[in-house]
C-alpha positions as CSV (number, residue, x, y, z in Angstrom):
1,M,132.0,82.1,74.4
2,Y,130.9,85.2,71.8
3,L,131.8,87.6,74.5
4,S,135.2,86.4,75.6
5,G,136.1,86.0,72.0
6,K,135.0,89.5,70.6
7,L,136.7,91.5,74.4
8,N,139.7,89.4,73.6
9,E,139.7,90.6,70.0
10,R,139.1,94.4,70.9
11,A,141.4,94.1,73.3
12,K,144.2,93.6,70.7
13,V,142.5,96.8,68.5
14,M,142.9,98.9,72.3
15,N,146.3,97.6,72.7
16,N,147.6,100.1,70.2
17,K,146.0,102.6,72.4
18,Q,147.9,103.3,75.8
19,P,146.1,101.7,78.7
20,L,144.0,104.2,80.6
21,A,146.3,103.5,83.8
22,D,149.3,104.2,82.5
23,L,147.5,107.1,81.0
24,L,146.6,108.5,84.2
25,L,149.8,107.7,85.9
26,G,151.3,109.5,83.3
27,Y,148.8,112.4,84.1
28,Q,149.6,112.1,88.0
29,K,153.2,112.1,87.4
30,N,154.0,114.9,84.2
31,W,150.9,116.8,84.8
32,P,149.3,116.8,88.2
33,D,147.1,119.8,87.7
34,F,145.3,117.2,84.9
35,D,145.0,114.5,87.4
36,R,141.5,115.1,88.4
37,P,138.7,112.9,89.5
38,E,136.7,114.4,86.8
39,T,139.2,114.0,84.1
40,R,139.8,110.0,85.2
41,V,135.9,110.1,85.1
42,M,135.9,111.0,81.6
43,L,138.7,109.4,80.2
44,G,137.1,106.5,82.1
45,M,133.8,106.8,80.5
46,I,135.6,107.1,76.7
47,R,137.5,104.1,77.0
48,L,134.9,102.0,78.0
49,N,132.3,103.3,75.5
50,D,135.1,102.2,73.1
51,L,135.0,98.9,74.4
52,V,131.6,98.6,75.0
53,V,130.8,99.9,71.2
54,E,133.0,97.7,69.4
55,S,131.9,94.5,71.2
56,T,128.7,95.1,71.0
57,K,128.9,96.1,67.3
58,G,130.0,92.8,66.1
59,L,126.9,91.0,68.3
60,I,124.3,93.5,66.7
61,A,126.1,92.4,63.0
62,E,125.3,88.4,63.8
63,F,121.5,89.6,63.6
64,G,122.0,91.6,60.5
65,L,121.8,95.2,61.8
66,T,123.8,97.9,62.1
67,M,124.2,100.2,65.5
68,A,121.7,102.1,64.0
69,G,119.6,99.8,62.9
70,F,119.4,97.8,66.2
71,E,118.7,101.4,67.8
72,A,115.9,101.9,65.8
73,L,114.3,98.7,66.3
74,M,114.9,99.1,70.3
75,T,113.0,102.7,70.0
76,L,110.2,101.3,68.0
77,R,109.8,98.0,70.3
78,G,109.6,100.6,73.4
79,Q,106.9,102.3,71.8
80,P,103.2,101.2,72.9
81,A,101.2,99.1,70.5
82,P,100.9,99.7,67.3
83,R,104.6,100.2,68.0
84,Q,105.1,103.2,65.4
85,M,106.7,106.6,64.7
86,T,107.0,109.6,62.9
87,P,110.5,109.6,60.7
88,T,111.4,112.6,62.7
89,A,110.8,111.6,66.4
90,L,112.4,108.0,65.8
91,F,114.9,110.4,64.0
92,Q,115.4,112.7,67.1
93,A,115.3,109.2,69.4
94,I,118.3,108.0,68.0
95,L,120.4,110.7,67.3
96,I,121.9,110.0,64.1
97,T,121.5,112.7,60.6
98,S,118.4,113.0,58.9
99,G,120.2,111.4,55.9
100,G,121.5,108.5,57.6
101,M,118.3,108.0,59.2
102,T,116.4,107.7,55.7
103,K,119.1,104.4,54.6
104,V,118.8,103.5,57.6
105,L,114.6,103.1,57.5
106,G,115.6,102.1,53.6
107,Q,117.4,99.0,54.6
108,L,114.7,97.7,57.6
109,E,112.3,98.1,55.1
110,K,113.7,96.0,52.7
111,D,114.5,93.6,55.6
112,G,110.7,93.4,56.2
113,L,111.3,94.9,59.6
114,I,109.2,97.6,59.7
115,A,106.7,99.1,57.3
116,R,105.7,103.0,56.7
117,V,102.1,103.2,57.0
118,D,99.8,106.3,56.3
119,N,99.2,108.8,59.1
120,P,95.3,109.0,59.0
121,K,95.7,112.4,61.0
122,D,98.2,114.1,58.6
123,R,98.3,113.1,54.8
124,R,101.5,114.6,54.1
125,S,103.2,112.4,56.7
126,R,103.8,108.3,57.2
127,F,104.5,106.3,60.7
128,V,107.5,103.9,60.5
129,R,105.7,101.0,62.6
130,L,107.4,97.9,63.7
131,T,106.3,94.4,62.0
132,P,106.1,91.0,63.7
133,K,109.6,90.4,62.2
134,G,110.8,93.4,63.5
135,K,109.7,92.7,66.6
136,Q,110.7,89.4,67.1
137,K,114.3,90.7,65.8
138,A,114.4,93.4,67.9
139,E,113.7,90.8,71.1
140,A,116.3,88.5,70.0
141,S,118.7,90.8,69.5
142,M,118.0,92.6,72.4
143,Q,118.1,89.3,74.9
144,A,121.7,88.8,73.3
145,L,122.6,92.0,73.8
146,A,121.5,91.8,77.8
147,K,123.4,88.7,78.4
148,H,126.4,90.4,76.5
149,D,126.1,93.2,78.7
150,K,126.0,91.3,82.3
151,D,129.0,89.3,81.3
152,L,130.6,92.5,80.2
153,L,130.1,94.0,83.5
154,E,130.4,91.2,85.3
155,Q,134.1,91.0,84.4
156,A,134.6,94.0,86.3
157,L,132.1,94.7,89.0
158,N,129.6,92.8,91.3
159,E,126.1,93.0,91.4
160,Q,125.8,95.8,93.7
161,Q,128.3,97.9,92.2
162,I,126.5,97.6,89.0
163,A,123.5,98.7,90.1
164,Q,125.6,101.3,91.7
165,L,127.2,102.2,88.8
166,A,123.7,102.7,86.8
167,K,122.3,104.8,89.5
168,V,125.4,107.4,89.1
169,L,124.8,107.1,85.4
170,V,121.6,107.6,84.9
171,R,121.2,110.4,87.3
172,T,124.5,111.8,86.1
173,V,122.7,111.9,82.6
174,E,119.3,113.1,83.7
175,K,120.9,115.9,85.2
176,L,123.0,117.0,82.5
177,E,120.1,116.3,79.7
178,Q,117.8,119.0,81.8
179,Q,120.1,121.6,82.1
180,E,120.8,121.3,78.3
181,E,117.0,121.5,78.2
182,E,116.8,124.8,79.9
183,Q,119.7,126.0,78.6
184,D,117.9,125.6,75.3
185,G,114.5,126.1,76.2
């Protein structure tokens, strides 16, 4: 099974890091002021992110995609037909540098997964549009990733816990994003 193999491979890489439980125990014993729930949450999310990103990169690479390329295809696939965006809107949606976006779009276009089409309302700009081949690759890779994510989470949590975690994480991110917008606005 891809997931088990990749997670075991990642675990070997993570073996170079102190296990989270040991790290937290050390803080509890040696730095009790730092042993707080918010610290445990943040350190846990950072370590979880490391594990998820590494296992996901391998899966996405099997589809011939980088993480940024995958994110671009997913973002375009999530748009209404004709599944297109300006490069700036796409850049803002996936949060990579504009230079990185140019490189990603160039590769996706070369692979026939996107096309650049004229913007009839502004001749100075062009849209990035998902091609039928890009739509197919986006859907196949997302289907594999959804299974990967489910298998990964079910190694540690039951269905109810996964639903609760999703609710808490989404609520937390929404509130923090809202506060950031209010501060910027």
